C-alpha positions in Angstrom: 0.0 0.0 0.0 2.8 2.3 0.9 4.5 1.5 -2.3 1.4 2.4 -4.3 1.1 5.7 -2.5 4.8 6.4 -3.1 4.3 5.7 -6.9 1.2 8.0 -7.0 3.1 10.8 -5.3 6.1 10.4 -7.7 3.7 10.4 -10.7 1.8 13.4 -9.5 5.0 15.3 -8.8 6.1 14.6 -12.3 2.9 15.8 -13.8 3.0 19.0 -11.8 6.6 19.5 -12.8 5.8 19.1 -16.5 2.8 21.4 -16.3 4.8 24.0 -14.4 7.6 23.7 -16.8 5.3 24.1 -19.8 3.5 27.1 -18.2 6.8 28.7 -17.2 8.3 28.1 -20.6 5.2 29.4 -22.4 5.0 32.5 -20.1 8.7 33.2 -20.6 8.3 33.0 -24.4 5.4 35.4 -24.3 7.2 37.8 -22.0 10.5 37.7 -23.9 8.8 38.5 -27.3 6.6 41.2 -25.9 9.7 42.8 -24.3 11.6 42.6 -27.7 8.6 44.1 -29.5 8.2 46.9 -27.0 11.9 47.8 -27.0 12.1 47.7 -30.8 9.0 49.9 -31.1 10.4 52.5 -28.7 13.8 52.6 -30.5 12.2 53.1 -33.9 10.1 56.1 -32.6 13.1 57.7 -31.0 16.0 57.0 -33.5 14.4 56.6 -36.9 15.8 59.3 -39.3 12.3 60.7 -40.2 9.3 61.4 -38.0 7.1 58.3 -37.4 3.4 58.0 -36.7 3.2 55.8 -33.6 -0.4 54.7 -34.2 0.2 53.9 -37.8 3.4 52.1 -37.1 1.7 49.9 -34.4 -1.3 49.1 -36.6 1.1 48.1 -39.5 2.8 45.7 -37.1 -0.4 44.3 -35.8 -1.9 43.8 -39.2 1.2 42.0 -40.5 1.1 39.7 -37.5 -2.5 38.9 -37.9 -2.0 38.4 -41.7 0.2 35.4 -40.9 -2.9 33.7 -39.4 -6.1 34.0 -41.5 -7.9 36.9 -43.2 -10.7 36.9 -40.7 -8.7 37.7 -37.6 -8.7 41.5 -37.7 -7.7 44.4 -35.4 -10.1 47.4 -35.3 -8.5 50.6 -33.9 -11.0 53.2 -32.4 -10.9 55.1 -35.7 -12.3 52.0 -37.6 -15.1 51.1 -35.1 -17.7 52.7 -37.4 -16.8 50.1 -40.1 -17.0 47.3 -37.5 -20.5 48.6 -36.4 -21.6 48.6 -40.0 -20.6 45.0 -40.5 -22.6 43.7 -37.5 -25.6 46.0 -37.5 -25.8 47.4 -41.1 -25.8 50.9 -39.6 -23.5 53.8 -39.7 -23.5 57.6 -39.5 -23.0 59.2 -42.9 -24.6 60.4 -46.1 -25.8 57.0 -47.4 -24.1 56.5 -50.8 -21.7 54.2 -52.7 -18.7 56.0 -54.0 -16.0 55.1 -56.5 -12.7 56.5 -57.8 -12.6 58.0 -61.2 -9.4 59.7 -62.5 -8.2 62.1 -59.7 -11.5 62.4 -57.8 -14.1 60.3 -56.1 -17.5 60.0 -57.7 -21.0 59.2 -56.3 -21.8 55.8 -57.9 -25.2 55.2 -56.3 -27.0 57.1 -53.5 -29.1 54.8 -51.2 -32.7 55.4 -51.7 -34.3 57.5 -48.9 -31.1 58.6 -47.2 -29.2 61.9 -46.9 -27.3 61.8 -50.2 -30.4 61.2 -52.3 -32.6 63.6 -50.2 -29.8 66.3 -50.5 -29.9 66.1 -54.3 -26.8 64.1 -55.0 -26.9 61.9 -58.1 -24.8 59.0 -59.5 -22.0 60.5 -61.6 -21.5 63.6 -59.4 -17.8 64.3 -59.0 -16.9 65.3 -55.4 -14.4 68.3 -55.7 -14.6 69.6 -52.1 -15.9 68.7 -48.7 -16.2 71.5 -46.1 -13.9 73.7 -48.2 -11.1 71.1 -48.5 -10.1 69.7 -51.8 -10.6 66.0 -52.4 -8.0 65.8 -55.2 -6.3 62.4 -55.2 -8.2 61.2 -52.2 -8.8 57.5 -52.1 -12.4 56.1 -51.6 -11.3 54.9 -48.2 -10.0 58.4 -47.2 -13.1 60.2 -48.4 -15.4 57.6 -46.9 -14.0 58.5 -43.4 -14.6 62.2 -44.2 -18.2 61.6 -45.3 -19.1 59.4 -42.3 -19.8 61.1 -39.0 -22.2 61.8 -36.2 -25.9 61.9 -37.4 -27.3 65.4 -37.4 -24.0 67.0 -38.4 -23.8 68.9 -41.7 -21.2 68.9 -44.4 -20.9 71.1 -47.5 -20.0 69.4 -50.7 -18.9 71.1 -53.9 -19.6 68.9 -56.9 -19.3 68.8 -60.7 -22.2 67.2 -62.5 -21.5 65.9 -66.0 -23.6 67.8 -68.6 -24.2 70.7 -66.2 -22.4 74.1 -66.5 -20.6 75.4 -63.4 -20.2 73.8 -60.0 -23.0 72.8 -57.6 -22.9 73.2 -53.8 -24.9 70.7 -51.7 -25.5 70.9 -48.0 -25.9 67.3 -46.7 -27.0 66.5 -43.2 -25.5 63.2 -42.0 -28.0 60.7 -40.6 -28.1 57.2 -39.2 -27.9 55.0 -42.3 -29.5 51.5 -42.0 -29.1 49.2 -44.9 -31.9 46.6 -45.2 -30.7 43.0 -44.8 -33.5 42.1 -47.2 -33.3 44.7 -50.0 -36.1 43.1 -52.1 -38.9 40.5 -51.9 -41.8 39.9 -54.2 -43.8 37.4 -56.2 -42.7 35.7 -59.4 -44.9 33.5 -61.6 -47.1 30.6 -60.4 -47.4 31.8 -56.8 -43.6 31.5 -56.3 -42.2 33.9 -53.8 -38.7 35.4 -53.9 -36.6 36.8 -51.0 -33.1 38.3 -51.5 -30.9 38.4 -48.3 -27.8 40.5 -48.6 -26.2 40.0 -45.1 -26.6 38.4 -41.7 -26.7 41.5 -39.6 -28.7 41.9 -36.3 -32.0 42.3 -38.1 -31.6 39.6 -40.8 -33.9 37.0 -39.4 -36.5 39.5 -38.4 -36.5 41.0 -41.9 -36.7 37.6 -43.6 -39.6 36.6 -41.3 -41.4 39.8 -42.2 -40.9 39.2 -45.9 -42.0 35.6 -45.6 -45.2 36.4 -43.8 -46.1 39.1 -46.2 -45.5 36.9 -49.2 -47.5 34.0 -47.7 -50.3 35.7 -45.9 -51.0 38.7 -48.2 -49.7 37.6 -51.6 -50.5 34.0 -51.8 -47.0 32.5 -51.9 -47.0 28.7 -52.2 -43.3 28.0 -52.9 -40.2 30.1 -52.2 -36.8 31.0 -53.8 -34.4 32.2 -51.1 -31.5 34.1 -52.7 -28.1 34.0 -50.8 -25.9 34.8 -53.8 -23.2 37.3 -53.0 -24.0 37.1 -49.3 -20.7 37.0 -47.4 -22.2 36.0 -44.1 -22.4 37.7 -40.7 -23.8 36.7 -37.4 -24.1 32.9 -36.7 -27.1 33.3 -34.4 -29.0 35.0 -37.3 -28.2 32.0 -39.5 -29.7 29.7 -36.9 -32.9 31.9 -36.6 -33.3 31.9 -40.4 -33.0 28.1 -40.6 -35.7 28.0 -37.9 -38.1 29.6 -40.3 -38.1 26.4 -42.3 -37.4 23.6 -39.7 -39.1 22.6 -36.4 -38.0 23.4 -32.9 -35.2 21.4 -31.4 -33.3 20.7 -34.7 -29.5 20.9 -34.6 -28.3 23.6 -37.0 -24.6 24.0 -36.4 -21.9 22.9 -34.0 -18.7 24.8 -33.3 -15.5 23.3 -32.1 -12.4 25.2 -31.0 -9.1 24.9 -29.1 -10.8 26.2 -25.9 -13.8 24.1 -24.7 -15.9 27.2 -24.2 -16.3 27.4 -28.0 -17.6 23.8 -28.3 -21.3 24.6 -28.7 -24.3 23.1 -30.5 -26.9 25.5 -31.8 -30.5 24.2 -32.1 -33.6 25.8 -33.3 -35.6 27.3 -30.4 -39.0 28.1 -31.9 -41.7 26.5 -34.0 -41.1 26.9 -37.7 -43.1 29.4 -39.7 -43.5 26.7 -42.4 -41.6 23.4 -42.4 -43.3 22.1 -45.5 -43.2 24.9 -48.1 -41.2 23.8 -51.2 -37.9 25.8 -50.9 -35.0 26.6 -53.2 -31.8 28.3 -52.0 -29.6 30.1 -54.5 -25.8 30.3 -53.8 -22.7 31.3 -55.7 -19.0 31.5 -55.1 -19.5 34.6 -53.0 -21.9 32.9 -50.6 -19.9 32.4 -47.4 -20.0 31.7 -43.7 -23.5 32.2 -42.4 -24.8 31.7 -45.9 -23.1 28.3 -46.0 -24.6 27.4 -42.6 -28.1 28.1 -43.9 -27.7 26.4 -47.2 -25.6 23.5 -45.9 -28.0 22.8 -43.0 -31.0 22.9 -45.2 -29.2 20.6 -47.7 -28.2 18.2 -44.9 -31.8 18.0 -43.7 -33.1 17.6 -47.2 -35.3 20.6 -46.6 -34.3 22.6 -49.6 -32.9 22.2 -53.1 -29.7 24.2 -53.5 -29.1 25.8 -57.0 -26.2 27.8 -58.4 -22.4 27.5 -58.0 -20.1 26.0 -55.4 -20.0 28.3 -52.3 -16.9 30.1 -51.0 -15.9 27.6 -48.3 -15.6 29.5 -45.0 -16.1 27.2 -42.1 -14.4 29.4 -39.4 -16.1 31.2 -36.5 -15.0 34.6 -35.2 -15.5 36.2 -31.9 -15.0 39.9 -31.2 -13.2 40.9 -28.1 -12.7 44.4 -26.6 -9.2 45.8 -26.3 -8.0 49.0 -24.5 -8.7 52.5 -25.9 -12.0 51.4 -27.5 -10.3 49.1 -30.0 -11.4 45.5 -30.8 -10.0 42.2 -32.0 -12.1 39.9 -34.2 -10.4 36.5 -33.8 -11.1 33.1 -35.3 -12.0 30.8 -32.3 -13.6 27.7 -33.8 -14.7 25.8 -36.9 -18.3 25.1 -37.5 -19.9 21.8 -38.6 -23.3 21.3 -40.2 -25.8 18.6 -38.9 -24.3 15.8 -41.1 -20.9 16.5 -39.4 -19.0 18.2 -42.2 -16.9 21.3 -42.0 -16.9 23.1 -45.3 -13.7 25.2 -44.8 -11.8 25.2 -48.1 -8.4 26.7 -47.2 -6.0 25.4 -44.6 -4.3 28.5 -43.2 -1.8 26.4 -41.2 -0.5 25.0 -44.5 0.8 27.7 -46.9 3.0 27.7 -50.0 6.2 29.5 -50.5 4.3 32.7 -51.4 2.3 32.6 -48.2 -0.9 31.5 -49.9 -3.1 29.0 -48.0 -3.5 25.7 -49.7 -6.9 24.1 -50.5 -8.0 20.9 -48.8 -6.9 18.1 -51.1 -9.6 16.0 -52.7 -8.0 12.9 -51.2 -8.5 14.4 -47.7 -12.2 15.1 -48.2 -14.7 13.0 -46.2 -18.1 11.9 -47.4 -21.1 12.5 -45.2 -24.8 11.9 -45.8 -28.0 13.9 -45.7 -31.0 12.6 -43.9 -32.2 10.9 -47.1 -28.7 9.4 -47.6 -27.5 11.7 -50.3 -23.7 12.1 -50.3 -22.2 15.5 -49.3 -18.5 16.3 -48.7 -16.5 18.5 -46.4 -13.5 20.7 -47.3 -14.9 22.5 -50.3 -17.9 24.8 -49.5 -21.4 23.8 -50.3 -21.9 22.0 -53.6 -25.3 22.8 -55.1 -27.7 20.0 -55.9 -28.2 21.6 -59.4 -25.2 23.5 -60.8 -25.8 26.4 -63.1 -22.6 27.3 -65.0 -21.7 31.0 -65.2 -21.4 32.1 -68.8 -18.2 33.8 -69.6 -18.9 37.4 -70.6 -17.6 38.8 -73.9 -14.2 40.6 -73.5 -15.8 43.9 -74.7 -18.0 44.0 -71.5 -14.9 44.0 -69.3 -13.4 46.8 -71.2 -16.6 48.9 -71.2 -16.9 48.4 -67.4 -13.3 49.2 -66.8 -13.6 52.4 -68.8 -16.9 53.3 -67.1 -18.7 53.5 -70.4 -22.0 52.0 -69.1 -21.8 54.3 -66.0 -21.1 57.5 -67.9 -23.8 56.8 -70.5 -26.3 56.2 -67.8 -25.4 59.5 -66.2 -26.0 61.3 -69.5 -29.3 59.4 -70.1 -30.6 60.3 -66.6 -29.9 64.0 -67.2 -32.0 64.0 -70.5 -34.8 61.7 -69.2 -36.8 62.9 -66.1 -38.5 59.5 -65.8 -38.7 56.0 -67.2 -41.2 53.1 -67.0 -41.1 50.9 -63.9 -38.0 48.7 -63.7 -39.8 45.5 -64.7 -41.1 47.2 -67.8 -38.3 49.4 -68.9 -36.4 48.5 -72.1 -34.2 50.3 -74.6 -35.5 50.9 -78.1 -33.4 50.1 -81.1 -32.8 53.8 -81.6 -31.7 54.3 -78.0 -29.3 51.3 -78.2 -27.8 52.7 -81.5 -27.2 56.0 -79.6 -25.3 54.0 -77.0 -23.3 52.4 -79.9 -22.4 55.8 -81.3 -21.4 57.1 -77.9 -19.2 54.0 -77.3 -17.4 54.3 -80.6 -16.6 58.0 -79.8 -14.7 56.9 -76.8 -11.0 55.9 -76.9 -10.8 52.5 -75.3 -9.3 49.2 -76.3 -10.3 45.6 -75.8 -8.3 42.5 -76.7 -10.0 39.3 -77.7 -8.7 35.9 -77.0 -8.3 35.3 -80.7 -6.1 38.3 -81.0 -3.9 37.1 -78.2 -3.5 33.8 -79.9 -2.8 35.4 -83.2 -0.1 37.7 -81.6 1.6 34.6 -80.3 1.4 32.9 -83.7 2.8 36.0 -85.4 5.8 36.1 -82.9 6.5 32.4 -83.5 6.3 32.9 -87.3 8.7 35.8 -87.1 11.2 33.8 -84.9 11.0 30.9 -87.3 11.4 33.2 -90.3 8.3 32.1 -92.1 7.8 33.0 -95.8 6.5 36.4 -96.8 3.3 34.7 -98.1 2.7 33.3 -94.6 3.2 36.6 -93.0 0.8 38.3 -95.4 -1.8 35.7 -94.5 -1.4 36.6 -90.8 -1.7 40.3 -91.6 -4.9 39.6 -93.6 -6.3 37.7 -90.6 -5.4 40.6 -88.3 -7.4 43.0 -90.5 -10.3 40.6 -90.5 -10.3 40.3 -86.7 -10.1 44.0 -86.3 -13.3 44.4 -88.5 -15.1 41.7 -86.4 -14.0 43.3 -83.2 -15.6 46.6 -84.3 -18.8 44.7 -84.6 -18.6 43.2 -81.1 -20.9 45.9 -79.7 -23.6 44.8 -82.2 -22.9 41.0 -82.0 -23.2 41.0 -78.2 -26.1 43.4 -78.0 -28.2 41.1 -75.7 -25.5 41.0 -73.0 -24.5 44.7 -73.3 -28.1 45.9 -73.3 -28.9 44.1 -70.0 -25.9 45.7 -68.2 -26.8 49.1 -69.7 -30.5 48.8 -68.8 -29.5 47.8 -65.2 -27.3 50.9 -64.9 -29.9 53.2 -66.2 -32.7 51.7 -64.0 -30.5 52.2 -60.9 -30.6 56.0 -61.5 -34.3 56.0 -61.0 -35.1 53.0 -58.8 -31.8 52.4 -57.1 -31.0 48.9 -55.7 -34.5 47.6 -55.9 -34.6 48.5 -59.6 -31.4 46.6 -60.2 -32.8 43.5 -58.7 -36.1 43.7 -60.6 -34.3 44.3 -63.8 -32.2 41.2 -63.5 -35.0 38.8 -62.4 -36.3 38.1 -65.9 -32.9 37.2 -67.4 -31.4 35.4 -64.4 -30.3 31.8 -65.3 -30.5 30.6 -61.7 -34.0 32.0 -61.2 -35.1 30.3 -64.4 -33.7 27.0 -63.2 -35.4 27.5 -59.8 -38.8 28.3 -61.4 -38.5 25.1 -63.5 -37.8 23.0 -60.4 -40.6 24.5 -58.3 -43.1 24.1 -61.2 -42.3 20.3 -61.4 -43.1 18.7 -58.0 -41.8 15.3 -59.1 -38.4 16.8 -60.1 -38.3 18.7 -56.8 -39.0 15.7 -54.6 -36.6 13.4 -56.6 -33.7 15.8 -56.1 -34.3 15.7 -52.3 -34.7 11.9 -52.3 -31.5 11.5 -54.3 -33.2 9.7 -57.2 -33.1 12.6 -59.7 -31.1 11.9 -62.9 -30.5 14.9 -65.1 -31.1 14.4 -68.8 -27.9 14.6 -70.9 -27.9 17.2 -73.6 
């Protein structure tokens, strides 16, 4: 007995020694490196040949340190807290407008409907020359954004130049609390099919979706629903759980988080009765649908509660928690990974495994694990949410990229708005042949270049032919082909009229009906919407997809 006690004492002493050693060793490493950093920081500020900005220097160091981890672990100094508040609440103090850089100045690209910029008379295309008497020449959008934001109720004076208008205009704009709707649009499509667009998972997301859902169902006769999460980069996890709860009953597991610290090992279940756990449901996703969007789409897929349509999602399976720091600053830090009900984590990139350029590597196909939905359909981890029905994204003609880059659509829409006081409602508006021809003439008057893939290949062929000293006859044939391609390129604006007209119509409509108009304009030509309408109109197809028995017809 004494021998056993002695052995226990020896073992316990060894454990305590190891723990103490590890703690002491870890504490020493922390203390040593903090001391080195503090000493270095002090020496730089005292001895560096030029004046330094202590705050800027420290933030650069912090940002570089966090960059070595993952892009979601972020430091917010007090000066950036307004940006943090906007991400979580959708609210900020400012004028309420999108802005973009053009040449040496920043331009209003789209005022938010019903907020200070629009109410104060600012229009898309207005060039901001001065704010409160100070020139904005060469200001970045980030720099000007901080100037335009501020305490609601405070006024700023803006001097602008409006294309097509003589002289300069002065606008007095009173900042206000800007709240962007998590649900910018909802409405009815054909055959009693409802549509809800969710832009972000802010604090009001679930409330806004519930309001839209109840309105569509109770007042407008909705029988099936398309829920659009495309372009939605995520947000608050609890809001994702509440939104899933709209469609599944109380007590259902939605997501589990697992971290290094056991406090972050949590399971989130639905807490309320579903608004409707039977309504046929389609969720739209794309490569920009991330985080909370993937929790919603992945959970509804695991539970065979919705058909997922679109493109593979982004693949962000990491959970962040925001922690207060001194002097009103904050740290948003990754604390866990999340897992959908089937058990899969859809994180695509491994930030602990980076290549020589510091880029995180994707999870290898061989490392992916298969899981199953409730009906036994196979789903996989490590690569985002794969849609049940994929809709391939059509590659846009090269001319569109050039027109967008040179702001041709934007500038023409500005001119159009100044010469047309009103247009038909967004759903009905279209351009006549005469109006499109005017756009063609405008475009041809602008000095811009666009290179086609055929031209690039021909340039390569010409270089090879010259290096190999091909005959004069061969070189002449290449020159003839160059001329032919140049002629065809000039006709691209006519050849791709359908695609160009849609973008132009969207830009023009936004000048009158803002973001709501953009969404309504795109609905009729949206390939994912068309696919969703087809599925919801075919009950046997819908149910077979969820059962895993659907077999697409080869084309």
